[in-house]
C-alpha positions as CSV (number, residue, x, y, z in Angstrom):
1,X,22.1,36.4,-33.4
2,X,18.1,36.9,-33.2
3,X,18.2,33.3,-33.9
4,X,20.2,32.5,-31.4
5,X,18.4,34.0,-28.7
6,X,15.3,32.5,-30.0
7,X,16.6,29.1,-29.6
8,X,18.2,29.7,-26.7
9,X,14.5,31.1,-25.3
10,X,12.8,27.8,-26.7
11,X,15.6,25.6,-25.1
12,X,15.3,27.4,-21.4
13,X,11.1,27.1,-22.3
14,X,11.3,23.3,-22.6
15,X,13.2,22.7,-19.9
16,X,11.6,24.9,-17.2
17,X,8.4,23.5,-18.4
18,X,10.0,20.2,-18.5
19,X,11.6,20.1,-15.2
20,X,8.9,20.1,-12.5
21,X,7.6,17.3,-14.7
22,X,10.3,15.4,-14.0
23,X,10.8,16.1,-10.7
24,X,7.0,15.3,-10.0
25,X,8.1,11.7,-11.6
26,X,11.0,11.3,-9.2
27,X,9.2,12.0,-6.7
28,X,6.0,9.7,-7.5
29,X,9.2,6.7,-8.0
30,X,10.6,7.5,-4.7
31,X,6.7,7.7,-2.8
32,X,6.5,4.2,-4.6
33,X,9.8,3.0,-3.2
34,X,9.0,3.5,0.1
35,X,5.4,2.6,0.1
36,X,6.7,-0.5,-1.4
37,X,9.2,-0.9,1.7
38,X,6.5,-0.1,4.5
39,X,4.5,-3.0,3.0
40,X,7.7,-5.1,3.8
41,X,7.8,-3.7,7.5
42,X,3.5,-4.7,7.6
43,X,3.9,-8.4,7.0
44,X,7.2,-8.4,9.0
45,X,5.2,-7.0,12.0
46,X,1.9,-8.4,11.8
47,X,0.6,-12.2,13.0
48,X,-1.6,-14.4,11.4
49,X,-3.8,-16.7,13.6
50,X,-2.4,-19.9,13.1
51,X,-5.4,-21.2,11.2
52,X,-5.0,-18.9,8.5
53,X,-0.7,-17.9,8.7
54,X,1.1,-19.8,5.7
55,X,1.7,-23.6,6.6
56,X,5.6,-24.4,6.5
57,X,6.7,-24.2,2.7
58,X,3.8,-21.9,1.9
59,X,4.5,-18.8,0.3
60,X,3.0,-15.1,2.4
61,X,0.7,-13.3,-0.6
62,X,0.9,-10.0,-1.0
63,X,-2.6,-8.7,-3.5
64,X,-2.6,-6.0,-5.5
65,X,-6.2,-5.2,-5.7
66,X,-7.3,-3.5,-9.4
67,X,-3.5,-3.2,-10.6
68,X,-0.3,-2.8,-9.7
69,X,0.0,0.7,-8.4
70,X,3.8,0.3,-7.7
71,X,4.5,0.2,-11.2
72,X,6.7,-3.2,-10.5
73,X,8.5,-1.5,-7.8
74,X,7.4,-4.6,-5.3
75,X,9.0,-7.0,-7.6
76,X,12.6,-7.3,-5.7
77,X,10.4,-8.0,-2.7
78,X,8.5,-10.9,-4.5
79,X,11.1,-14.3,-3.4
80,X,12.5,-12.6,0.2
81,X,11.2,-14.3,2.9
82,X,9.3,-12.2,5.9
83,X,9.0,-14.5,8.9
84,X,10.3,-17.9,6.9
85,X,7.8,-17.4,4.3
86,X,8.1,-16.5,0.6
87,X,6.8,-13.3,-0.6
88,X,4.6,-14.0,-3.4
89,X,3.2,-10.4,-5.5
90,X,-0.3,-11.1,-7.3
91,X,-2.3,-8.7,-9.1
92,X,-6.2,-9.6,-8.6
93,X,-9.0,-8.3,-9.9
94,X,-11.7,-10.2,-8.6
95,X,-13.4,-10.5,-5.1
96,X,-13.2,-14.3,-5.5
97,X,-9.1,-14.1,-5.7
98,X,-8.7,-12.5,-2.4
99,X,-9.6,-15.4,-0.5
100,X,-5.6,-16.5,-0.5
101,X,-4.4,-12.9,0.3
102,X,-2.5,-12.7,3.9
103,X,-2.3,-9.2,2.9
104,X,-4.5,-6.9,0.5
105,X,-3.2,-3.4,-1.2
106,X,-6.5,-1.3,-2.7
107,X,-5.3,0.8,-5.1
108,X,-6.9,4.4,-4.8
109,X,-8.9,3.9,-7.9
110,X,-10.7,0.8,-6.6
111,X,-12.1,3.2,-3.6
112,X,-16.0,2.6,-4.9
113,X,-15.1,-1.0,-4.6
114,X,-14.1,-1.4,-0.8
115,X,-17.5,-1.6,0.3
116,X,-17.8,-5.1,-1.5
117,X,-14.6,-5.8,-0.7
118,X,-15.1,-5.5,2.8
119,X,-18.2,-7.4,2.9
120,X,-16.1,-10.7,1.3
121,X,-13.3,-9.9,3.9
122,X,-15.3,-10.2,7.0
123,X,-14.3,-12.8,9.3
124,X,-11.0,-13.1,7.2
125,X,-7.6,-12.6,8.7
126,X,-6.6,-9.9,6.2
127,X,-4.5,-7.3,6.4
128,X,-6.0,-4.6,4.6
129,X,-4.2,-1.8,3.0
130,X,-5.0,1.8,0.7
131,X,-3.6,5.0,-0.5
132,X,-7.3,6.3,-0.8
133,X,-7.7,9.1,2.0
134,X,-9.8,8.5,4.6
135,X,-9.7,4.5,4.0
136,X,-9.1,3.6,8.0
137,X,-12.3,5.6,8.8
138,X,-13.9,3.2,5.8
139,X,-12.9,0.1,8.0
140,X,-9.6,-0.2,6.3
141,X,-7.1,-1.4,8.5
142,X,-3.7,0.8,7.6
143,X,-3.9,3.8,5.5
144,X,-1.1,5.3,3.7
145,X,-1.6,9.3,4.2
146,X,0.7,12.2,3.0
147,X,1.4,14.4,5.8
148,X,4.0,17.4,4.8
149,X,4.8,16.2,1.8
150,X,5.8,12.9,3.9
151,X,4.6,9.7,3.7
152,X,2.2,8.7,7.2
153,X,1.1,5.9,8.1
154,X,-2.2,5.9,9.9
155,X,-3.7,2.1,11.5
156,X,-6.9,1.4,12.0
157,X,-6.3,-1.0,15.3
158,X,-10.0,-2.0,16.1
159,X,-10.0,-3.5,12.1
160,X,-6.9,-5.2,12.9
161,X,-7.9,-6.9,16.4
162,X,-11.5,-7.9,14.7
163,X,-9.8,-9.9,12.2
164,X,-7.5,-11.6,14.6
165,X,-4.4,-10.3,14.0
166,X,-1.7,-9.0,16.1
167,X,0.6,-6.2,14.8
168,X,3.8,-5.5,17.0
169,X,4.9,-1.9,18.7
170,X,7.6,-1.6,16.0
171,X,3.8,-1.3,13.5
172,X,2.2,1.0,15.6
173,X,5.4,3.4,15.9
174,X,5.3,3.8,12.9
175,X,2.1,5.3,12.7
176,X,1.3,9.0,12.6
177,X,-2.3,8.1,14.7
178,X,-3.1,4.7,15.6
179,X,-6.6,5.4,16.2
180,X,-10.2,2.9,15.9
181,X,-12.7,3.8,13.4
182,X,-14.9,6.1,14.7
183,X,-18.2,4.5,13.1
184,X,-18.6,1.3,11.1
185,X,-19.1,3.3,7.2
Protein backbone atom coordinates (compact mmCIF):
# COMPACT_ATOMS: atom_id res chain seq x y z
CA UNK A 1 0.00 0.00 0.00
CA UNK A 2 2.78 2.43 0.90
CA UNK A 3 4.56 1.50 -2.33
CA UNK A 4 1.41 2.28 -4.34
CA UNK A 5 1.06 5.63 -2.58
CA UNK A 6 4.69 6.48 -3.35
CA UNK A 7 4.22 5.52 -6.99
CA UNK A 8 1.06 7.59 -7.18
CA UNK A 9 2.78 10.62 -5.60
CA UNK A 10 5.77 10.22 -7.94
CA UNK A 11 3.48 10.05 -10.99
CA UNK A 12 1.51 13.05 -9.74
CA UNK A 13 4.72 15.05 -9.30
CA UNK A 14 5.90 14.12 -12.80
CA UNK A 15 2.55 15.22 -14.24
CA UNK A 16 2.55 18.48 -12.31
CA UNK A 17 6.10 19.29 -13.30
CA UNK A 18 5.67 18.46 -16.99
CA UNK A 19 2.29 20.10 -17.60
CA UNK A 20 3.56 23.69 -17.35
CA UNK A 21 6.34 22.79 -19.76
CA UNK A 22 3.87 21.27 -22.20
CA UNK A 23 1.55 24.25 -21.79
CA UNK A 24 4.45 26.60 -22.55
CA UNK A 25 5.34 24.50 -25.62
CA UNK A 26 1.71 24.61 -26.81
CA UNK A 27 1.59 28.37 -26.22
CA UNK A 28 4.81 28.77 -28.22
CA UNK A 29 3.33 26.67 -31.03
CA UNK A 30 0.20 28.83 -31.20
CA UNK A 31 2.28 32.04 -30.99
CA UNK A 32 4.49 30.97 -33.90
CA UNK A 33 1.45 30.00 -35.98
CA UNK A 34 -0.15 33.40 -35.36
CA UNK A 35 3.07 35.19 -36.31
CA UNK A 36 3.38 33.09 -39.47
CA UNK A 37 -0.17 34.07 -40.46
CA UNK A 38 0.57 37.71 -39.77
CA UNK A 39 3.68 37.58 -41.98
CA UNK A 40 1.45 36.43 -44.83
CA UNK A 41 -0.84 39.41 -44.19
CA UNK A 42 2.13 41.77 -44.12
CA UNK A 43 3.02 40.56 -47.62
CA UNK A 44 -0.55 40.76 -48.80
CA UNK A 45 -1.12 44.33 -47.61
CA UNK A 46 2.22 45.84 -48.63
CA UNK A 47 3.03 47.28 -52.04
CA UNK A 48 6.59 47.62 -53.30
CA UNK A 49 7.61 50.31 -55.78
CA UNK A 50 7.55 49.13 -59.43
CA UNK A 51 11.34 49.01 -59.70
CA UNK A 52 11.61 46.83 -56.55
CA UNK A 53 8.49 44.67 -56.89
CA UNK A 54 8.94 41.14 -58.18
CA UNK A 55 8.46 40.94 -61.94
CA UNK A 56 5.80 38.73 -63.50
CA UNK A 57 6.62 35.12 -62.77
CA UNK A 58 9.20 35.96 -60.09
CA UNK A 59 8.81 34.78 -56.53
CA UNK A 60 8.40 37.14 -53.61
CA UNK A 61 11.13 36.27 -51.13
CA UNK A 62 10.60 36.08 -47.38
CA UNK A 63 14.00 35.93 -45.71
CA UNK A 64 14.67 34.75 -42.18
CA UNK A 65 17.88 36.29 -40.89
CA UNK A 66 19.75 34.05 -38.48
CA UNK A 67 17.63 30.93 -38.89
CA UNK A 68 13.99 29.93 -38.72
CA UNK A 69 12.42 30.98 -35.40
CA UNK A 70 9.11 29.55 -36.64
CA UNK A 71 10.53 26.01 -36.59
CA UNK A 72 9.14 25.21 -40.04
CA UNK A 73 5.69 26.71 -39.46
CA UNK A 74 6.22 29.09 -42.39
CA UNK A 75 6.77 26.23 -44.82
CA UNK A 76 3.05 25.87 -45.65
CA UNK A 77 3.25 29.47 -46.90
CA UNK A 78 6.03 28.57 -49.35
CA UNK A 79 4.59 28.00 -52.79
CA UNK A 80 1.38 29.88 -52.04
CA UNK A 81 0.73 33.05 -53.95
CA UNK A 82 0.29 36.58 -52.70
CA UNK A 83 -0.47 39.45 -55.06
CA UNK A 84 0.10 37.06 -58.00
CA UNK A 85 3.59 36.04 -56.85
CA UNK A 86 4.70 32.70 -55.46
CA UNK A 87 6.15 32.97 -51.95
CA UNK A 88 9.67 31.68 -51.42
CA UNK A 89 11.04 31.20 -47.89
CA UNK A 90 14.80 31.55 -47.45
CA UNK A 91 17.03 31.34 -44.40
CA UNK A 92 19.84 33.89 -44.70
CA UNK A 93 22.85 34.45 -42.49
CA UNK A 94 24.88 37.19 -44.14
CA UNK A 95 24.18 40.72 -45.22
CA UNK A 96 25.05 39.80 -48.82
CA UNK A 97 22.11 37.35 -48.78
CA UNK A 98 19.46 40.01 -48.05
CA UNK A 99 19.59 41.89 -51.36
CA UNK A 100 16.72 40.03 -53.04
CA UNK A 101 14.42 39.89 -50.02
CA UNK A 102 11.02 41.55 -50.10
CA UNK A 103 10.43 40.86 -46.41
CA UNK A 104 13.25 40.33 -43.92
CA UNK A 105 12.44 38.78 -40.55
CA UNK A 106 15.24 39.38 -38.04
CA UNK A 107 15.34 36.80 -35.25
CA UNK A 108 15.31 38.24 -31.74
CA UNK A 109 18.71 36.67 -31.03
CA UNK A 110 20.13 38.69 -33.95
CA UNK A 111 19.37 42.03 -32.27
CA UNK A 112 23.08 42.87 -32.06
CA UNK A 113 23.29 42.59 -35.88
CA UNK A 114 20.38 44.97 -36.47
CA UNK A 115 22.44 48.21 -36.74
CA UNK A 116 24.63 46.65 -39.46
CA UNK A 117 21.59 45.19 -41.25
CA UNK A 118 19.83 48.53 -41.07
CA UNK A 119 22.78 50.26 -42.75
CA UNK A 120 22.83 47.64 -45.52
CA UNK A 121 19.08 48.13 -46.07
CA UNK A 122 19.27 51.93 -46.33
CA UNK A 123 17.60 53.06 -49.54
CA UNK A 124 16.18 49.59 -50.26
CA UNK A 125 12.53 48.63 -50.28
CA UNK A 126 12.65 45.69 -47.90
CA UNK A 127 9.90 45.28 -45.31
CA UNK A 128 11.64 44.55 -41.99
CA UNK A 129 9.97 42.56 -39.21
CA UNK A 130 11.21 41.27 -35.87
CA UNK A 131 10.04 40.26 -32.43
CA UNK A 132 12.83 41.78 -30.37
CA UNK A 133 11.66 44.45 -27.98
CA UNK A 134 12.24 47.97 -29.28
CA UNK A 135 12.64 46.96 -32.94
CA UNK A 136 10.41 49.73 -34.31
CA UNK A 137 12.03 52.32 -32.06
CA UNK A 138 15.42 51.18 -33.39
CA UNK A 139 14.37 51.80 -36.99
CA UNK A 140 12.60 48.54 -37.85
CA UNK A 141 9.25 48.61 -39.61
CA UNK A 142 7.04 45.99 -37.94
CA UNK A 143 7.51 44.54 -34.47
CA UNK A 144 5.66 41.64 -32.91
CA UNK A 145 4.74 42.65 -29.38
CA UNK A 146 3.00 41.01 -26.48
CA UNK A 147 0.07 42.78 -24.83
CA UNK A 148 -1.86 40.99 -22.07
CA UNK A 149 -0.69 37.57 -23.29
CA UNK A 150 -1.73 38.41 -26.86
CA UNK A 151 0.37 38.92 -29.94
CA UNK A 152 0.39 42.55 -30.93
CA UNK A 153 1.92 44.50 -33.78
CA UNK A 154 3.70 47.85 -33.68
CA UNK A 155 4.35 49.63 -36.96
CA UNK A 156 6.88 52.34 -37.69
CA UNK A 157 5.10 54.15 -40.52
CA UNK A 158 7.96 56.61 -40.93
CA UNK A 159 10.41 53.83 -41.83
CA UNK A 160 7.92 52.17 -44.16
CA UNK A 161 7.46 55.43 -46.04
CA UNK A 162 11.23 56.05 -46.15
CA UNK A 163 11.66 52.65 -47.85
CA UNK A 164 9.13 53.65 -50.55
CA UNK A 165 6.71 50.98 -49.37
CA UNK A 166 2.98 51.45 -49.09
CA UNK A 167 0.86 49.57 -46.62
CA UNK A 168 -2.88 49.28 -46.81
CA UNK A 169 -5.10 50.50 -44.01
CA UNK A 170 -5.93 46.87 -43.25
CA UNK A 171 -2.35 46.35 -42.15
CA UNK A 172 -2.35 49.51 -40.07
CA UNK A 173 -5.52 48.31 -38.33
CA UNK A 174 -3.65 45.17 -37.24
CA UNK A 175 -1.30 47.39 -35.28
CA UNK A 176 -1.95 48.27 -31.68
CA UNK A 177 0.10 51.41 -32.22
CA UNK A 178 1.08 52.69 -35.62
CA UNK A 179 3.70 55.28 -34.79
CA UNK A 180 6.91 56.61 -36.22
CA UNK A 181 10.19 56.22 -34.39
CA UNK A 182 10.95 59.10 -32.07
CA UNK A 183 14.62 59.11 -32.97
CA UNK A 184 17.07 57.78 -35.53
CA UNK A 185 18.97 55.37 -33.34
